[in-house]
PDB file of N, CA, C and O in Angstrom:
ATOM      1  N   MET A   1      81.277  41.669  76.011  1.00  0.00           N
ATOM      2  CA  MET A   1      80.755  40.303  75.877  1.00  0.00           C
ATOM      3  C   MET A   1      79.563  40.107  76.801  1.00  0.00           C
ATOM      4  O   MET A   1      79.583  40.545  77.952  1.00  0.00           O
ATOM      5  N   VAL A   2      78.561  39.471  76.314  1.00  0.00           N
ATOM      6  CA  VAL A   2      77.382  39.137  77.104  1.00  0.00           C
ATOM      7  C   VAL A   2      77.741  37.967  78.012  1.00  0.00           C
ATOM      8  O   VAL A   2      78.438  37.047  77.582  1.00  0.00           O
ATOM      9  N   LYS A   3      77.278  37.986  79.256  1.00  0.00           N
ATOM     10  CA  LYS A   3      77.718  36.947  80.200  1.00  0.00           C
ATOM     11  C   LYS A   3      77.214  35.554  79.841  1.00  0.00           C
ATOM     12  O   LYS A   3      77.772  34.565  80.315  1.00  0.00           O
ATOM     13  N   ASN A   4      76.183  35.452  79.023  1.00  0.00           N
ATOM     14  CA  ASN A   4      75.657  34.143  78.644  1.00  0.00           C
ATOM     15  C   ASN A   4      76.307  33.612  77.357  1.00  0.00           C
ATOM     16  O   ASN A   4      75.896  32.574  76.840  1.00  0.00           O
ATOM     17  N   GLU A   5      77.316  34.318  76.844  1.00  0.00           N
ATOM     18  CA  GLU A   5      77.977  33.875  75.620  1.00  0.00           C
ATOM     19  C   GLU A   5      79.270  33.147  75.935  1.00  0.00           C
ATOM     20  O   GLU A   5      79.933  33.420  76.936  1.00  0.00           O
ATOM     21  N   LYS A   6      79.614  32.211  75.056  1.00  0.00           N
ATOM     22  CA  LYS A   6      80.833  31.436  75.220  1.00  0.00           C
ATOM     23  C   LYS A   6      82.056  32.313  74.984  1.00  0.00           C
ATOM     24  O   LYS A   6      82.050  33.197  74.128  1.00  0.00           O
ATOM     25  N   THR A   7      83.096  32.054  75.755  1.00  0.00           N
ATOM     26  CA  THR A   7      84.357  32.757  75.558  1.00  0.00           C
ATOM     27  C   THR A   7      85.080  32.149  74.360  1.00  0.00           C
ATOM     28  O   THR A   7      84.707  31.083  73.870  1.00  0.00           O
ATOM     29  N   LYS A   8      86.103  32.830  73.904  1.00  0.00           N
ATOM     30  CA  LYS A   8      86.893  32.310  72.790  1.00  0.00           C
ATOM     31  C   LYS A   8      87.475  30.945  73.162  1.00  0.00           C
ATOM     32  O   LYS A   8      87.501  30.033  72.336  1.00  0.00           O
ATOM     33  N   GLU A   9      87.940  30.805  74.405  1.00  0.00           N
ATOM     34  CA  GLU A   9      88.512  29.534  74.854  1.00  0.00           C
ATOM     35  C   GLU A   9      87.490  28.406  74.798  1.00  0.00           C
ATOM     36  O   GLU A   9      87.817  27.290  74.393  1.00  0.00           O
ATOM     37  N   GLU A  10      86.258  28.690  75.203  1.00  0.00           N
ATOM     38  CA  GLU A  10      85.199  27.682  75.150  1.00  0.00           C
ATOM     39  C   GLU A  10      84.886  27.306  73.702  1.00  0.00           C
ATOM     40  O   GLU A  10      84.638  26.139  73.399  1.00  0.00           O
ATOM     41  N   ARG A  11      84.899  28.296  72.810  1.00  0.00           N
ATOM     42  CA  ARG A  11      84.638  28.014  71.398  1.00  0.00           C
ATOM     43  C   ARG A  11      85.758  27.154  70.814  1.00  0.00           C
ATOM     44  O   ARG A  11      85.495  26.231  70.043  1.00  0.00           O
ATOM     45  N   VAL A  12      86.997  27.451  71.177  1.00  0.00           N
ATOM     46  CA  VAL A  12      88.139  26.657  70.693  1.00  0.00           C
ATOM     47  C   VAL A  12      87.985  25.198  71.113  1.00  0.00           C
ATOM     48  O   VAL A  12      88.177  24.295  70.299  1.00  0.00           O
ATOM     49  N   ILE A  13      87.645  24.965  72.361  1.00  0.00           N
ATOM     50  CA  ILE A  13      87.491  23.595  72.872  1.00  0.00           C
ATOM     51  C   ILE A  13      86.401  22.857  72.108  1.00  0.00           C
ATOM     52  O   ILE A  13      86.586  21.698  71.735  1.00  0.00           O
ATOM     53  N   GLU A  14      85.268  23.510  71.868  1.00  0.00           N
ATOM     54  CA  GLU A  14      84.180  22.847  71.146  1.00  0.00           C
ATOM     55  C   GLU A  14      84.588  22.495  69.716  1.00  0.00           C
ATOM     56  O   GLU A  14      84.295  21.401  69.234  1.00  0.00           O
ATOM     57  N   VAL A  15      85.267  23.427  69.038  1.00  0.00           N
ATOM     58  CA  VAL A  15      85.681  23.175  67.661  1.00  0.00           C
ATOM     59  C   VAL A  15      86.729  22.063  67.607  1.00  0.00           C
ATOM     60  O   VAL A  15      86.692  21.224  66.707  1.00  0.00           O
ATOM     61  N   ILE A  16      87.652  22.047  68.551  1.00  0.00           N
ATOM     62  CA  ILE A  16      88.662  20.969  68.589  1.00  0.00           C
ATOM     63  C   ILE A  16      87.972  19.621  68.749  1.00  0.00           C
ATOM     64  O   ILE A  16      88.336  18.659  68.073  1.00  0.00           O
ATOM     65  N   ASN A  17      86.983  19.537  69.631  1.00  0.00           N
ATOM     66  CA  ASN A  17      86.269  18.273  69.829  1.00  0.00           C
ATOM     67  C   ASN A  17      85.541  17.830  68.565  1.00  0.00           C
ATOM     68  O   ASN A  17      85.546  16.647  68.224  1.00  0.00           O
ATOM     69  N   ILE A  18      84.918  18.774  67.873  1.00  0.00           N
ATOM     70  CA  ILE A  18      84.219  18.435  66.625  1.00  0.00           C
ATOM     71  C   ILE A  18      85.215  17.960  65.581  1.00  0.00           C
ATOM     72  O   ILE A  18      84.957  16.981  64.881  1.00  0.00           O
ATOM     73  N   ARG A  19      86.358  18.646  65.466  1.00  0.00           N
ATOM     74  CA  ARG A  19      87.379  18.248  64.484  1.00  0.00           C
ATOM     75  C   ARG A  19      87.906  16.849  64.785  1.00  0.00           C
ATOM     76  O   ARG A  19      88.106  16.049  63.871  1.00  0.00           O
ATOM     77  N   LYS A  20      88.133  16.552  66.068  1.00  0.00           N
ATOM     78  CA  LYS A  20      88.601  15.211  66.449  1.00  0.00           C
ATOM     79  C   LYS A  20      87.592  14.150  66.042  1.00  0.00           C
ATOM     80  O   LYS A  20      87.969  13.091  65.539  1.00  0.00           O
ATOM     81  N   GLN A  21      86.313  14.428  66.255  1.00  0.00           N
ATOM     82  CA  GLN A  21      85.273  13.466  65.888  1.00  0.00           C
ATOM     83  C   GLN A  21      85.243  13.244  64.384  1.00  0.00           C
ATOM     84  O   GLN A  21      85.139  12.105  63.930  1.00  0.00           O
ATOM     85  N   LEU A  22      85.333  14.317  63.606  1.00  0.00           N
ATOM     86  CA  LEU A  22      85.331  14.182  62.149  1.00  0.00           C
ATOM     87  C   LEU A  22      86.560  13.413  61.670  1.00  0.00           C
ATOM     88  O   LEU A  22      86.458  12.564  60.784  1.00  0.00           O
ATOM     89  N   MET A  23      87.725  13.712  62.257  1.00  0.00           N
ATOM     90  CA  MET A  23      88.952  13.011  61.871  1.00  0.00           C
ATOM     91  C   MET A  23      88.855  11.521  62.218  1.00  0.00           C
ATOM     92  O   MET A  23      89.329  10.674  61.462  1.00  0.00           O
ATOM     93  N   SER A  24      88.246  11.210  63.353  1.00  0.00           N
ATOM     94  CA  SER A  24      88.127   9.808  63.761  1.00  0.00           C
ATOM     95  C   SER A  24      87.235   9.029  62.803  1.00  0.00           C
ATOM     96  O   SER A  24      87.322   7.803  62.723  1.00  0.00           O
ATOM     97  N   LEU A  25      86.383   9.735  62.082  1.00  0.00           N
ATOM     98  CA  LEU A  25      85.516   9.110  61.077  1.00  0.00           C
ATOM     99  C   LEU A  25      86.167   9.103  59.693  1.00  0.00           C
ATOM    100  O   LEU A  25      85.550   8.692  58.710  1.00  0.00           O
ATOM    101  N   GLY A  26      87.413   9.560  59.628  1.00  0.00           N
ATOM    102  CA  GLY A  26      88.130   9.571  58.362  1.00  0.00           C
ATOM    103  C   GLY A  26      87.790  10.758  57.477  1.00  0.00           C
ATOM    104  O   GLY A  26      88.073  10.738  56.279  1.00  0.00           O
ATOM    105  N   LEU A  27      87.193  11.784  58.046  1.00  0.00           N
ATOM    106  CA  LEU A  27      86.806  12.960  57.270  1.00  0.00           C
ATOM    107  C   LEU A  27      87.863  14.062  57.444  1.00  0.00           C
ATOM    108  O   LEU A  27      87.731  14.942  58.295  1.00  0.00           O
ATOM    109  N   SER A  28      88.897  13.988  56.627  1.00  0.00           N
ATOM    110  CA  SER A  28      89.961  14.992  56.686  1.00  0.00           C
ATOM    111  C   SER A  28      89.602  16.158  55.781  1.00  0.00           C
ATOM    112  O   SER A  28      88.625  16.100  55.034  1.00  0.00           O
ATOM    113  N   ASN A  29      90.397  17.216  55.854  1.00  0.00           N
ATOM    114  CA  ASN A  29      90.068  18.395  55.057  1.00  0.00           C
ATOM    115  C   ASN A  29      90.374  18.211  53.572  1.00  0.00           C
ATOM    116  O   ASN A  29      90.181  19.147  52.795  1.00  0.00           O
ATOM    117  N   GLU A  30      90.849  17.028  53.150  1.00  0.00           N
ATOM    118  CA  GLU A  30      90.970  16.751  51.722  1.00  0.00           C
ATOM    119  C   GLU A  30      89.601  16.476  51.101  1.00  0.00           C
ATOM    120  O   GLU A  30      89.432  16.605  49.889  1.00  0.00           O
ATOM    121  N   ILE A  31      88.640  16.102  51.914  1.00  0.00           N
ATOM    122  CA  ILE A  31      87.296  15.811  51.410  1.00  0.00           C
ATOM    123  C   ILE A  31      86.588  17.136  51.132  1.00  0.00           C
ATOM    124  O   ILE A  31      86.546  18.030  51.977  1.00  0.00           O
ATOM    125  N   GLU A  32      86.036  17.234  49.929  1.00  0.00           N
ATOM    126  CA  GLU A  32      85.350  18.461  49.529  1.00  0.00           C
ATOM    127  C   GLU A  32      84.228  18.772  50.516  1.00  0.00           C
ATOM    128  O   GLU A  32      83.411  17.908  50.833  1.00  0.00           O
ATOM    129  N   GLY A  33      84.198  19.988  50.990  1.00  0.00           N
ATOM    130  CA  GLY A  33      83.173  20.414  51.943  1.00  0.00           C
ATOM    131  C   GLY A  33      83.699  20.514  53.364  1.00  0.00           C
ATOM    132  O   GLY A  33      83.254  21.374  54.124  1.00  0.00           O
ATOM    133  N   ILE A  34      84.639  19.651  53.740  1.00  0.00           N
ATOM    134  CA  ILE A  34      85.168  19.685  55.105  1.00  0.00           C
ATOM    135  C   ILE A  34      85.947  20.976  55.344  1.00  0.00           C
ATOM    136  O   ILE A  34      85.806  21.602  56.394  1.00  0.00           O
ATOM    137  N   GLN A  35      86.771  21.377  54.368  1.00  0.00           N
ATOM    138  CA  GLN A  35      87.523  22.626  54.536  1.00  0.00           C
ATOM    139  C   GLN A  35      86.583  23.818  54.650  1.00  0.00           C
ATOM    140  O   GLN A  35      86.857  24.761  55.392  1.00  0.00           O
ATOM    141  N   ASP A  36      85.470  23.778  53.910  1.00  0.00           N
ATOM    142  CA  ASP A  36      84.476  24.855  54.038  1.00  0.00           C
ATOM    143  C   ASP A  36      83.957  24.931  55.467  1.00  0.00           C
ATOM    144  O   ASP A  36      83.798  26.016  56.026  1.00  0.00           O
ATOM    145  N   PHE A  37      83.694  23.767  56.048  1.00  0.00           N
ATOM    146  CA  PHE A  37      83.212  23.735  57.426  1.00  0.00           C
ATOM    147  C   PHE A  37      84.278  24.263  58.386  1.00  0.00           C
ATOM    148  O   PHE A  37      83.964  24.999  59.322  1.00  0.00           O
ATOM    149  N   TYR A  38      85.538  23.888  58.154  1.00  0.00           N
ATOM    150  CA  TYR A  38      86.617  24.376  59.021  1.00  0.00           C
ATOM    151  C   TYR A  38      86.783  25.892  58.913  1.00  0.00           C
ATOM    152  O   TYR A  38      87.114  26.551  59.899  1.00  0.00           O
ATOM    153  N   ASP A  39      86.553  26.449  57.721  1.00  0.00           N
ATOM    154  CA  ASP A  39      86.602  27.904  57.558  1.00  0.00           C
ATOM    155  C   ASP A  39      85.500  28.567  58.382  1.00  0.00           C
ATOM    156  O   ASP A  39      85.718  29.607  59.003  1.00  0.00           O
ATOM    157  N   ILE A  40      84.328  27.960  58.383  1.00  0.00           N
ATOM    158  CA  ILE A  40      83.212  28.461  59.194  1.00  0.00           C
ATOM    159  C   ILE A  40      83.570  28.370  60.678  1.00  0.00           C
ATOM    160  O   ILE A  40      83.278  29.280  61.454  1.00  0.00           O
ATOM    161  N   CYS A  41      84.206  27.260  61.061  1.00  0.00           N
ATOM    162  CA  CYS A  41      84.627  27.087  62.458  1.00  0.00           C
ATOM    163  C   CYS A  41      85.625  28.170  62.869  1.00  0.00           C
ATOM    164  O   CYS A  41      85.571  28.687  63.985  1.00  0.00           O
ATOM    165  N   ARG A  42      86.540  28.507  61.952  1.00  0.00           N
ATOM    166  CA  ARG A  42      87.532  29.537  62.258  1.00  0.00           C
ATOM    167  C   ARG A  42      86.845  30.883  62.514  1.00  0.00           C
ATOM    168  O   ARG A  42      87.208  31.598  63.449  1.00  0.00           O
ATOM    169  N   ASP A  43      85.850  31.229  61.681  1.00  0.00           N
ATOM    170  CA  ASP A  43      85.101  32.468  61.905  1.00  0.00           C
ATOM    171  C   ASP A  43      84.353  32.418  63.234  1.00  0.00           C
ATOM    172  O   ASP A  43      84.274  33.417  63.949  1.00  0.00           O
ATOM    173  N   TYR A  44      83.816  31.266  63.552  1.00  0.00           N
ATOM    174  CA  TYR A  44      83.096  31.093  64.814  1.00  0.00           C
ATOM    175  C   TYR A  44      84.027  31.342  65.997  1.00  0.00           C
ATOM    176  O   TYR A  44      83.670  32.053  66.937  1.00  0.00           O
ATOM    177  N   VAL A  45      85.220  30.755  65.948  1.00  0.00           N
ATOM    178  CA  VAL A  45      86.171  30.907  67.053  1.00  0.00           C
ATOM    179  C   VAL A  45      86.696  32.340  67.123  1.00  0.00           C
ATOM    180  O   VAL A  45      86.676  32.960  68.187  1.00  0.00           O
ATOM    181  N   GLU A  46      87.160  32.859  66.002  1.00  0.00           N
ATOM    182  CA  GLU A  46      87.830  34.166  65.994  1.00  0.00           C
ATOM    183  C   GLU A  46      86.858  35.340  66.138  1.00  0.00           C
ATOM    184  O   GLU A  46      87.149  36.301  66.850  1.00  0.00           O
ATOM    185  N   LEU A  47      85.720  35.268  65.474  1.00  0.00           N
ATOM    186  CA  LEU A  47      84.815  36.415  65.418  1.00  0.00           C
ATOM    187  C   LEU A  47      83.529  36.233  66.213  1.00  0.00           C
ATOM    188  O   LEU A  47      82.785  37.190  66.424  1.00  0.00           O
ATOM    189  N   GLY A  48      83.269  35.005  66.654  1.00  0.00           N
ATOM    190  CA  GLY A  48      82.055  34.750  67.421  1.00  0.00           C
ATOM    191  C   GLY A  48      80.796  34.704  66.579  1.00  0.00           C
ATOM    192  O   GLY A  48      79.707  35.013  67.063  1.00  0.00           O
ATOM    193  N   HIS A  49      80.942  34.315  65.305  1.00  0.00           N
ATOM    194  CA  HIS A  49      79.779  34.220  64.425  1.00  0.00           C
ATOM    195  C   HIS A  49      79.091  32.869  64.583  1.00  0.00           C
ATOM    196  O   HIS A  49      79.679  31.829  64.285  1.00  0.00           O
ATOM    197  N   SER A  50      77.864  32.886  65.046  1.00  0.00           N
ATOM    198  CA  SER A  50      77.079  31.647  65.112  1.00  0.00           C
ATOM    199  C   SER A  50      76.792  31.167  63.704  1.00  0.00           C
ATOM    200  O   SER A  50      76.786  31.958  62.761  1.00  0.00           O
ATOM    201  N   TRP A  51      76.552  29.866  63.559  1.00  0.00           N
ATOM    202  CA  TRP A  51      76.260  29.306  62.243  1.00  0.00           C
ATOM    203  C   TRP A  51      75.415  28.062  62.406  1.00  0.00           C
ATOM    204  O   TRP A  51      75.606  27.285  63.342  1.00  0.00           O
ATOM    205  N   SER A  52      74.485  27.878  61.498  1.00  0.00           N
ATOM    206  CA  SER A  52      73.810  26.590  61.371  1.00  0.00           C
ATOM    207  C   SER A  52      73.535  26.402  59.892  1.00  0.00           C
ATOM    208  O   SER A  52      73.163  27.342  59.190  1.00  0.00           O
ATOM    209  N   GLY A  53      73.721  25.175  59.428  1.00  0.00           N
ATOM    210  CA  GLY A  53      73.507  24.927  58.030  1.00  0.00           C
ATOM    211  C   GLY A  53      73.900  23.531  57.618  1.00  0.00           C
ATOM    212  O   GLY A  53      74.184  22.668  58.449  1.00  0.00           O
ATOM    213  N   LYS A  54      73.910  23.326  56.302  1.00  0.00           N
ATOM    214  CA  LYS A  54      74.225  22.021  55.732  1.00  0.00           C
ATOM    215  C   LYS A  54      75.315  22.190  54.679  1.00  0.00           C
ATOM    216  O   LYS A  54      75.320  23.153  53.913  1.00  0.00           O
ATOM    217  N   ILE A  55      76.236  21.231  54.660  1.00  0.00           N
ATOM    218  CA  ILE A  55      77.301  21.221  53.663  1.00  0.00           C
ATOM    219  C   ILE A  55      77.367  19.821  53.068  1.00  0.00           C
ATOM    220  O   ILE A  55      77.548  18.839  53.787  1.00  0.00           O
ATOM    221  N   LYS A  56      77.220  19.739  51.750  1.00  0.00           N
ATOM    222  CA  LYS A  56      77.323  18.439  51.081  1.00  0.00           C
ATOM    223  C   LYS A  56      78.782  17.994  51.056  1.00  0.00           C
ATOM    224  O   LYS A  56      79.691  18.794  50.834  1.00  0.00           O
ATOM    225  N   LEU A  57      78.984  16.692  51.290  1.00  0.00           N
ATOM    226  CA  LEU A  57      80.313  16.092  51.232  1.00  0.00           C
ATOM    227  C   LEU A  57      80.322  15.113  50.059  1.00  0.00           C
ATOM    228  O   LEU A  57      80.108  13.916  50.248  1.00  0.00           O
ATOM    229  N   PRO A  58      80.569  15.621  48.840  1.00  0.00           N
ATOM    230  CA  PRO A  58      80.498  14.775  47.639  1.00  0.00           C
ATOM    231  C   PRO A  58      81.399  13.545  47.740  1.00  0.00           C
ATOM    232  O   PRO A  58      82.535  13.615  48.210  1.00  0.00           O
ATOM    233  N   GLY A  59      80.854  12.423  47.286  1.00  0.00           N
ATOM    234  CA  GLY A  59      81.612  11.174  47.292  1.00  0.00           C
ATOM    235  C   GLY A  59      81.487  10.384  48.582  1.00  0.00           C
ATOM    236  O   GLY A  59      81.931   9.238  48.649  1.00  0.00           O
ATOM    237  N   THR A  60      80.888  10.980  49.610  1.00  0.00           N
ATOM    238  CA  THR A  60      80.742  10.279  50.890  1.00  0.00           C
ATOM    239  C   THR A  60      79.303   9.848  51.150  1.00  0.00           C
ATOM    240  O   THR A  60      79.031   9.106  52.094  1.00  0.00           O
ATOM    241  N   LYS A  61      78.385  10.317  50.308  1.00  0.00           N
ATOM    242  CA  LYS A  61      76.947  10.090  50.515  1.00  0.00           C
ATOM    243  C   LYS A  61      76.487  10.631  51.862  1.00  0.00           C
ATOM    244  O   LYS A  61      75.626  10.053  52.526  1.00  0.00           O
ATOM    245  N   ARG A  62      77.085  11.754  52.246  1.00  0.00           N
ATOM    246  CA  ARG A  62      76.746  12.383  53.524  1.00  0.00           C
ATOM    247  C   ARG A  62      76.559  13.882  53.347  1.00  0.00           C
ATOM    248  O   ARG A  62      77.168  14.507  52.479  1.00  0.00           O
ATOM    249  N   ILE A  63      75.702  14.439  54.193  1.00  0.00           N
ATOM    250  CA  ILE A  63      75.544  15.881  54.316  1.00  0.00           C
ATOM    251  C   ILE A  63      75.866  16.227  55.761  1.00  0.00           C
ATOM    252  O   ILE A  63      75.274  15.677  56.690  1.00  0.00           O
ATOM    253  N   LEU A  64      76.808  17.144  55.940  1.00  0.00           N
ATOM    254  CA  LEU A  64      77.162  17.598  57.272  1.00  0.00           C
ATOM    255  C   LEU A  64      76.147  18.658  57.677  1.00  0.00           C
ATOM    256  O   LEU A  64      76.037  19.703  57.034  1.00  0.00           O
ATOM    257  N   GLU A  65      75.417  18.385  58.734  1.00  0.00           N
ATOM    258  CA  GLU A  65      74.487  19.361  59.298  1.00  0.00           C
ATOM    259  C   GLU A  65      75.099  19.846  60.600  1.00  0.00           C
ATOM    260  O   GLU A  65      75.341  19.063  61.518  1.00  0.00           O
ATOM    261  N   GLY A  66      75.344  21.145  60.669  1.00  0.00           N
ATOM    262  CA  GLY A  66      76.034  21.661  61.842  1.00  0.00           C
ATOM    263  C   GLY A  66      75.345  22.839  62.478  1.00  0.00           C
ATOM    264  O   GLY A  66      74.516  23.524  61.879  1.00  0.00           O
ATOM    265  N   ARG A  67      75.730  23.042  63.731  1.00  0.00           N
ATOM    266  CA  ARG A  67      75.211  24.170  64.497  1.00  0.00           C
ATOM    267  C   ARG A  67      76.322  24.638  65.430  1.00  0.00           C
ATOM    268  O   ARG A  67      76.754  23.898  66.314  1.00  0.00           O
ATOM    269  N   LEU A  68      76.777  25.859  65.229  1.00  0.00           N
ATOM    270  CA  LEU A  68      77.779  26.474  66.097  1.00  0.00           C
ATOM    271  C   LEU A  68      77.092  27.639  66.789  1.00  0.00           C
ATOM    272  O   LEU A  68      76.698  28.611  66.144  1.00  0.00           O
ATOM    273  N   VAL A  69      76.952  27.539  68.091  1.00  0.00           N
ATOM    274  CA  VAL A  69      76.159  28.521  68.839  1.00  0.00           C
ATOM    275  C   VAL A  69      77.014  29.265  69.856  1.00  0.00           C
ATOM    276  O   VAL A  69      78.021  28.751  70.343  1.00  0.00           O
ATOM    277  N   MET A  70      76.594  30.473  70.160  1.00  0.00           N
ATOM    278  CA  MET A  70      77.320  31.312  71.114  1.00  0.00           C
ATOM    279  C   MET A  70      76.795  31.186  72.542  1.00  0.00           C
ATOM    280  O   MET A  70      77.524  31.479  73.490  1.00  0.00           O
ATOM    281  N   ARG A  71      75.565  30.764  72.710  1.00  0.00           N
ATOM    282  CA  ARG A  71      74.988  30.709  74.053  1.00  0.00           C
ATOM    283  C   ARG A  71      75.589  29.568  74.862  1.00  0.00           C
ATOM    284  O   ARG A  71      75.706  28.444  74.374  1.00  0.00           O
ATOM    285  N   LYS A  72      75.967  29.865  76.097  1.00  0.00           N
ATOM    286  CA  LYS A  72      76.618  28.878  76.956  1.00  0.00           C
ATOM    287  C   LYS A  72      75.753  27.651  77.236  1.00  0.00           C
ATOM    288  O   LYS A  72      76.281  26.552  77.409  1.00  0.00           O
ATOM    289  N   ASN A  73      74.439  27.824  77.282  1.00  0.00           N
ATOM    290  CA  ASN A  73      73.581  26.707  77.660  1.00  0.00           C
ATOM    291  C   ASN A  73      73.268  25.781  76.479  1.00  0.00           C
ATOM    292  O   ASN A  73      72.527  24.813  76.646  1.00  0.00           O
ATOM    293  N   LEU A  74      73.817  26.057  75.288  1.00  0.00           N
ATOM    294  CA  LEU A  74      73.614  25.202  74.118  1.00  0.00           C
ATOM    295  C   LEU A  74      74.945  24.658  73.646  1.00  0.00           C
ATOM    296  O   LEU A  74      75.960  25.353  73.675  1.00  0.00           O
ATOM    297  N   ASP A  75      74.933  23.396  73.207  1.00  0.00           N
ATOM    298  CA  ASP A  75      76.145  22.782  72.688  1.00  0.00           C
ATOM    299  C   ASP A  75      76.198  22.921  71.180  1.00  0.00           C
ATOM    300  O   ASP A  75      75.173  22.912  70.499  1.00  0.00           O
ATOM    301  N   CYS A  76      77.407  23.047  70.676  1.00  0.00           N
ATOM    302  CA  CYS A  76      77.603  22.982  69.235  1.00  0.00           C
ATOM    303  C   CYS A  76      77.416  21.523  68.822  1.00  0.00           C
ATOM    304  O   CYS A  76      77.706  20.610  69.594  1.00  0.00           O
ATOM    305  N   SER A  77      76.930  21.315  67.599  1.00  0.00           N
ATOM    306  CA  SER A  77      76.705  19.935  67.173  1.00  0.00           C
ATOM    307  C   SER A  77      76.947  19.782  65.683  1.00  0.00           C
ATOM    308  O   SER A  77      76.831  20.730  64.907  1.00  0.00           O
ATOM    309  N   VAL A  78      77.288  18.560  65.314  1.00  0.00           N
ATOM    310  CA  VAL A  78      77.463  18.189  63.911  1.00  0.00           C
ATOM    311  C   VAL A  78      76.856  16.813  63.732  1.00  0.00           C
ATOM    312  O   VAL A  78      77.129  15.896  64.507  1.00  0.00           O
ATOM    313  N   ASN A  79      76.025  16.674  62.697  1.00  0.00           N
ATOM    314  CA  ASN A  79      75.460  15.379  62.333  1.00  0.00           C
ATOM    315  C   ASN A  79      75.817  15.095  60.890  1.00  0.00           C
ATOM    316  O   ASN A  79      75.857  15.998  60.055  1.00  0.00           O
ATOM    317  N   LEU A  80      76.074  13.835  60.608  1.00  0.00           N
ATOM    318  CA  LEU A  80      76.305  13.412  59.224  1.00  0.00           C
ATOM    319  C   LEU A  80      75.086  12.643  58.777  1.00  0.00           C
ATOM    320  O   LEU A  80      74.844  11.523  59.229  1.00  0.00           O
ATOM    321  N   LYS A  81      74.323  13.239  57.894  1.00  0.00           N
ATOM    322  CA  LYS A  81      73.096  12.624  57.401  1.00  0.00           C
ATOM    323  C   LYS A  81      73.384  11.871  56.105  1.00  0.00           C
ATOM    324  O   LYS A  81      74.040  12.392  55.203  1.00  0.00           O
ATOM    325  N   TYR A  82      72.891  10.656  56.026  1.00  0.00           N
ATOM    326  CA  TYR A  82      73.051   9.854  54.806  1.00  0.00           C
ATOM    327  C   TYR A  82      72.161  10.412  53.713  1.00  0.00           C
ATOM    328  O   TYR A  82      70.989  10.718  53.938  1.00  0.00           O
ATOM    329  N   ASN A  83      72.740  10.541  52.517  1.00  0.00           N
ATOM    330  CA  ASN A  83      71.970  10.948  51.344  1.00  0.00           C
ATOM    331  C   ASN A  83      72.587  10.265  50.127  1.00  0.00           C
ATOM    332  O   ASN A  83      73.727  10.548  49.757  1.00  0.00           O
ATOM    333  N   ASP A  84      71.835   9.375  49.517  1.00  0.00           N
ATOM    334  CA  ASP A  84      72.344   8.567  48.409  1.00  0.00           C
ATOM    335  C   ASP A  84      72.721   9.400  47.191  1.00  0.00           C
ATOM    336  O   ASP A  84      73.444   8.920  46.317  1.00  0.00           O
ATOM    337  N   HIS A  85      72.245  10.638  47.118  1.00  0.00           N
ATOM    338  CA  HIS A  85      72.455  11.481  45.943  1.00  0.00           C
ATOM    339  C   HIS A  85      73.642  12.420  46.045  1.00  0.00           C
ATOM    340  O   HIS A  85      73.870  13.228  45.146  1.00  0.00           O
ATOM    341  N   VAL A  86      74.402  12.323  47.131  1.00  0.00           N
ATOM    342  CA  VAL A  86      75.546  13.225  47.324  1.00  0.00           C
ATOM    343  C   VAL A  86      76.821  12.541  46.875  1.00  0.00           C
ATOM    344  O   VAL A  86      77.898  13.130  46.955  1.00  0.00           O
TER     345      VAL A  86
END
């Protein structure tokens, strides 16, 4: 492991915080697209795969824009962008 990379424990904490935020907004894994994001999160935690991208959440008029990073000095982030066509 590179010393500037997040440990598995640090990745778990970040993903738990993101999941709590999504749940607090009423975005459970029954919503199409959320489970896809959680699958990506699982790969990030277990395998250390960084990810950035967009996932449409049909029926919510939102696009989840996320970034899961391995470098310790960067935070993982998720934004929900409004899009009337989703």
